Wavefront OBJ file of the C-alpha trace (Angstrom):
o trace
v 39.223 -34.775 135.237
v 41.190 -31.550 135.384
v 40.823 -31.483 139.204
v 42.006 -35.101 139.437
v 45.029 -34.328 137.255
v 45.962 -31.323 139.371
v 45.700 -33.420 142.542
v 47.926 -36.133 141.035
v 50.521 -33.550 139.966
v 50.487 -32.008 143.445
v 50.908 -35.357 145.199
v 53.503 -36.537 142.687
v 55.568 -33.388 143.174
v 55.454 -33.795 146.932
v 56.496 -37.449 146.774
v 59.306 -36.626 144.331
v 60.576 -33.894 146.662
v 60.544 -36.274 149.644
v 62.312 -38.938 147.540
v 65.093 -36.519 146.567
v 65.581 -35.516 150.207
v 65.779 -39.179 151.290
v 68.266 -39.960 148.497
v 70.496 -37.051 149.486
v 70.239 -38.022 153.153
v 71.321 -41.629 152.492
v 73.815 -41.343 149.629
v 75.122 -37.774 149.363
v 78.552 -36.950 150.782
v 78.716 -33.377 152.078
v 82.127 -33.679 153.744
v 83.935 -31.487 151.226
v 81.046 -29.042 150.964
v 81.033 -28.474 154.718
v 84.599 -27.211 154.563
v 83.623 -24.402 152.182
v 80.346 -23.363 153.861
v 80.630 -20.653 156.539
v 80.145 -21.937 160.071
v 77.191 -19.605 160.632
v 75.218 -21.280 157.829
v 76.024 -24.711 159.241
v 74.580 -23.497 162.548
v 71.440 -22.392 160.682
v 71.160 -25.873 159.185
v 71.578 -27.560 162.581
v 68.942 -25.398 164.289
v 66.538 -25.794 161.350
v 66.810 -29.596 161.348
v 66.382 -29.823 165.119
v 63.174 -27.788 164.994
v 61.691 -29.753 162.084
v 62.629 -33.230 163.349
v 61.212 -32.536 166.824
v 57.960 -31.169 165.417
v 57.214 -33.723 162.662
v 55.807 -36.541 164.861
v 53.261 -34.182 166.408
v 52.332 -32.676 163.049
v 51.740 -36.161 161.608
v 49.613 -37.145 164.599
v 47.652 -33.920 164.338
v 46.856 -34.215 160.629
v 45.652 -37.821 160.934
v 43.394 -37.104 163.909
v 42.123 -33.999 162.122
v 41.413 -36.060 158.987
v 39.555 -38.690 161.025
v 37.335 -36.007 162.551
v 36.701 -34.396 159.194
v 35.705 -37.755 157.697
v 33.787 -39.446 160.507
v 32.358 -36.673 162.726
v 29.270 -34.898 161.414
v 28.992 -31.172 162.017
v 25.440 -31.637 163.327
v 26.829 -33.800 166.132
v 28.841 -30.824 167.377
v 25.835 -28.497 167.308
v 23.859 -30.822 169.565
v 26.333 -30.173 172.394
v 25.864 -26.377 172.250
v 23.061 -24.922 174.466
v 20.583 -22.568 172.809
v 21.189 -19.715 175.277
v 23.927 -17.469 173.842
v 25.862 -16.835 177.069
v 25.244 -20.274 178.590
v 26.742 -21.831 175.448
v 30.132 -20.141 175.811
v 31.825 -22.451 178.339
v 30.450 -25.689 176.759
v 31.667 -24.395 173.384
v 35.180 -23.936 174.760
v 35.092 -27.493 176.143
v 33.794 -28.927 172.859
v 36.494 -27.049 170.919
v 39.080 -29.056 172.855
v 38.059 -32.248 171.021
v 39.013 -30.749 167.658
v 42.778 -31.302 167.271
v 42.973 -29.144 164.149
v 45.271 -26.236 163.510
v 44.180 -22.737 162.572
v 44.546 -23.658 158.867
v 41.709 -26.193 159.042
v 39.319 -24.768 161.641
v 38.165 -21.653 159.733
v 36.472 -23.504 156.818
v 34.846 -25.879 159.331
v 33.514 -22.973 161.409
v 32.200 -21.261 158.283
v 30.178 -24.383 157.433
v 28.879 -24.623 160.998
v 27.796 -20.958 161.022
v 25.963 -21.473 157.711
v 24.072 -24.334 159.377
v 22.977 -22.115 162.254
v 25.820 -21.985 164.787
v 25.945 -18.545 166.521
v 28.764 -16.260 165.396
v 30.393 -15.923 168.822
v 30.420 -19.711 169.266
v 32.135 -20.077 165.906
v 34.757 -17.538 167.024
v 35.368 -19.585 170.173
v 36.082 -22.576 167.947
v 38.472 -20.491 165.837
v 40.526 -19.263 168.818
v 40.178 -22.298 171.092
v 40.369 -25.410 168.926
v 43.936 -24.871 167.627
v 45.292 -24.780 171.215
v 42.934 -26.630 173.550
v 43.576 -30.220 172.546
v 45.783 -33.062 173.812
v 48.116 -33.046 170.815
v 49.093 -29.402 171.250
v 49.473 -29.906 174.996
v 51.731 -32.928 174.432
v 53.838 -31.055 171.877
v 54.197 -28.053 174.194
v 55.042 -30.231 177.181
v 57.672 -32.096 175.164
v 59.187 -28.880 173.748
v 59.471 -27.335 177.235
v 60.472 -30.364 179.286
v 62.598 -28.253 181.625
v 59.730 -25.790 182.244
v 56.498 -27.829 181.977
v 54.479 -25.036 183.595
v 54.515 -23.304 180.192
v 52.344 -26.098 178.778
v 49.824 -25.799 181.632
v 49.828 -22.003 181.471
v 49.235 -22.106 177.712
v 46.139 -24.279 178.143
v 44.784 -22.191 181.011
v 45.295 -18.874 179.239
v 43.777 -20.220 176.012
v 40.703 -21.456 177.911
v 40.229 -18.098 179.655
v 40.865 -16.061 176.498
v 38.415 -18.153 174.468
v 35.682 -17.198 176.955
v 36.689 -13.519 176.991
v 36.922 -13.238 173.202
v 33.628 -15.087 172.712
v 31.855 -12.703 175.124
v 33.343 -9.618 173.443
v 32.325 -10.805 169.976
v 28.790 -11.445 171.240
v 28.580 -7.953 172.783
v 29.908 -6.227 169.639
v 28.045 -8.167 166.923
v 25.047 -9.791 168.669
v 25.245 -12.716 166.226
v 24.504 -10.571 163.180
v 25.468 -12.335 159.964
v 29.100 -11.572 159.097
v 29.688 -14.192 156.413
v 30.419 -13.485 152.771
v 27.789 -15.235 150.651
v 28.114 -16.053 146.978
v 25.229 -15.466 144.557
v 24.721 -19.211 144.254
v 24.465 -19.608 148.029
v 22.002 -16.724 148.326
v 19.786 -18.319 145.666
v 19.983 -21.591 147.609
v 21.323 -23.501 144.631
v 23.730 -26.411 145.080
v 27.311 -25.686 144.159
v 28.629 -28.162 141.632
v 32.073 -29.442 142.441
v 34.238 -32.216 141.081
v 34.659 -34.869 143.757
v 36.490 -38.169 143.859
v 34.251 -40.945 145.141
v 36.234 -42.861 147.694
v 35.519 -44.826 150.824
v 36.022 -43.178 154.189
v 39.458 -44.713 154.788
v 40.799 -43.369 151.498
v 39.143 -40.027 152.190
v 40.928 -39.879 155.539
v 44.307 -40.398 153.882
v 43.515 -37.811 151.184
v 42.619 -35.227 153.844
v 45.678 -36.125 155.949
v 48.103 -35.835 153.018
v 46.634 -32.513 151.890
v 46.745 -31.080 155.396
v 50.271 -32.378 156.005
v 51.680 -30.665 152.910
v 49.709 -27.516 153.744
v 51.012 -27.477 157.324
v 54.479 -28.616 156.295
v 55.273 -25.568 154.214
v 54.411 -23.255 157.094
v 56.451 -25.355 159.527
v 59.482 -25.302 157.223
v 59.087 -21.573 156.572
v 58.859 -20.849 160.288
v 61.793 -23.110 161.126
v 63.958 -21.372 158.492
v 63.082 -17.896 159.771
v 63.594 -18.939 163.389
v 66.976 -20.507 162.646
v 68.119 -17.457 160.651
v 66.917 -15.251 163.482
v 68.848 -17.239 166.065
v 72.117 -17.125 164.118
v 72.187 -13.716 162.420
v 70.035 -11.370 164.483
v 72.062 -9.019 166.684
v 71.955 -10.444 170.212
v 72.276 -7.002 171.779
v 69.060 -5.883 170.066
v 67.310 -9.049 171.227
v 68.456 -8.523 174.812
v 67.223 -4.922 174.765
v 63.835 -5.972 173.385
v 63.518 -8.974 175.669
v 64.412 -7.040 178.804
v 61.129 -5.122 178.821
v 58.169 -7.038 180.256
v 55.752 -4.742 178.436
v 57.482 -4.702 175.016
v 58.720 -8.288 174.649
v 55.197 -9.871 174.545
v 54.275 -7.542 171.665
v 57.485 -8.520 169.837
v 56.739 -12.224 170.210
v 53.106 -11.727 169.173
v 54.413 -10.042 166.029
v 56.727 -12.998 165.375
v 53.824 -15.407 165.863
v 51.678 -13.480 163.385
v 54.381 -13.371 160.690
v 55.739 -16.908 161.124
v 52.212 -18.411 160.839
v 53.187 -21.734 162.415
v 50.949 -24.728 162.905
v 49.819 -25.034 166.528
v 51.136 -28.609 166.685
v 54.645 -27.339 165.872
v 54.945 -23.773 167.159
v 56.139 -24.851 170.619
v 59.366 -26.182 169.135
v 60.072 -22.849 167.465
v 59.155 -21.002 170.665
v 61.535 -23.172 172.691
v 64.396 -21.963 170.495
v 63.754 -18.464 171.917
v 63.591 -19.657 175.534
v 67.130 -18.470 176.402
v 66.378 -14.961 175.164
v 62.753 -14.076 175.883
v 60.808 -14.290 179.135
v 58.183 -16.910 179.949
v 55.434 -14.322 179.521
v 56.704 -13.457 176.043
v 56.887 -17.131 175.067
v 53.293 -17.598 176.259
v 52.246 -14.583 174.188
v 53.808 -16.297 171.160
v 52.149 -19.646 171.945
v 48.687 -18.228 172.615
v 48.454 -15.456 170.007
v 49.857 -17.348 167.000
v 47.206 -20.106 166.809
v 44.428 -17.547 167.375
v 45.604 -15.052 164.770
v 48.386 -15.195 162.211
v 49.038 -14.067 158.664
v 47.661 -17.124 156.897
v 44.416 -17.385 158.867
v 43.903 -13.612 158.609
v 43.905 -14.039 154.833
v 41.388 -16.887 155.152
v 39.182 -14.815 157.457
v 39.069 -11.947 154.949
v 38.109 -14.482 152.273
v 35.190 -15.952 154.259
v 33.964 -13.065 156.477
v 33.168 -9.373 156.062
v 36.142 -7.039 156.395
v 34.581 -5.058 159.257
v 34.166 -8.216 161.326
v 37.702 -9.464 160.590
v 39.282 -6.131 161.585
v 37.252 -6.055 164.811
v 38.184 -9.694 165.496
v 41.900 -8.950 165.014
v 41.755 -5.931 167.343
v 39.815 -7.828 170.032
v 42.147 -10.844 169.956
v 45.297 -8.699 170.022
v 44.178 -6.515 172.940
v 42.759 -9.463 174.902
v 45.913 -11.578 174.562
v 48.285 -8.705 175.348
v 46.314 -7.549 178.399
v 45.943 -11.108 179.731
v 49.679 -11.792 179.351
v 50.543 -8.579 181.224
v 48.182 -9.552 184.054
v 49.617 -13.089 184.135
v 53.175 -11.719 184.322
v 52.213 -9.388 187.165
v 50.461 -12.097 189.199
v 52.585 -15.193 188.609
v 56.029 -14.289 187.221
l 1 2 3 4 5 6 7 8 9 10 11 12 13 14 15 16 17 18 19 20 21 22 23 24 25 26 27 28 29 30 31 32 33 34 35 36 37 38 39 40 41 42 43 44 45 46 47 48 49 50 51 52 53 54 55 56 57 58 59 60 61 62 63 64 65 66 67 68 69 70 71 72 73 74 75 76 77 78 79 80 81 82 83 84 85 86 87 88 89 90 91 92 93 94 95 96 97 98 99 100 101 102 103 104 105 106 107 108 109 110 111 112 113 114 115 116 117 118 119 120 121 122 123 124 125 126 127 128 129 130 131 132 133 134 135 136 137 138 139 140 141 142 143 144 145 146 147 148 149 150 151 152 153 154 155 156 157 158 159 160 161 162 163 164 165 166 167 168 169 170 171 172 173 174 175 176 177 178 179 180 181 182 183 184 185 186 187 188 189 190 191 192 193 194 195 196 197 198 199 200 201 202 203 204 205 206 207 208 209 210 211 212 213 214 215 216 217 218 219 220 221 222 223 224 225 226 227 228 229 230 231 232 233 234 235 236 237 238 239 240 241 242 243 244 245 246 247 248 249 250 251 252 253 254 255 256 257 258 259 260 261 262 263 264 265 266 267 268 269 270 271 272 273 274 275 276 277 278 279 280 281 282 283 284 285 286 287 288 289 290 291 292 293 294 295 296 297 298 299 300 301 302 303 304 305 306 307 308 309 310 311 312 313 314 315 316 317 318 319 320 321 322 323 324 325 326 327 328 329 330 331 332 333 334
């Protein structure tokens, strides 16, 4: 009952917050307030709203498709598509990961369950780095965010596909599928974990999962949009120009932004597009590829579910692989 009460409080708070925002949007008069607010903060508000409003439709679509998969697709069905040979399974795993339109927030717990049921470690890593990018929803969001430069959307998919293969191979070479999960005492003793669950039909379960994931994603989207809008208005443009002018430094800067902002992959393209007049295409691709593979929030989740040695190695491998691939892409195509 305590779990049910907490869930009701959480949902009630979220609905109340949305209701207050709608009331203020419809009835509040901010004419006099606007005259006293500095113009720079009004610009922050405008940029913030534009990012959020453009991203919301894709976030909503993503959470509902993700919830449908979580409710109706059995994990065993995914395993049947993966060949038994470790290296032969890499490319099919990348292709299968493309049917999981889930962001990096949701994929790590799913991969942990799959690994516990026998999925090889390097295949699970491919799901972690590939699934948040290689799906139609993320492609559509990226294409829409960069309508004037659609090649960014195609390049993002191609680089993510290639990097998923590279990272999967490197993880296999380093760890050889040795167990890297953290196991609880209960799991080691093979005893069932007792949890409080709400018995619902699959349709209700889908909506429960979608609402939970939306509020979880939403806070990261809003946080990222706020930071991006503040950055655009208040950060010294001369510093940005100096950083952005270097083809070797600017991708690292944008990878750092991606890690800290921790945006949902269905929404990060809209934040990235706000930097398009300042940073190069290669730097924007570094932001779009690195963020869904590794950011602050999923790093915390990885440390919670996997051994620290594996997580540190994973972070180093992903960072070096993305940076090196972006430099090569810039040299060959830009």
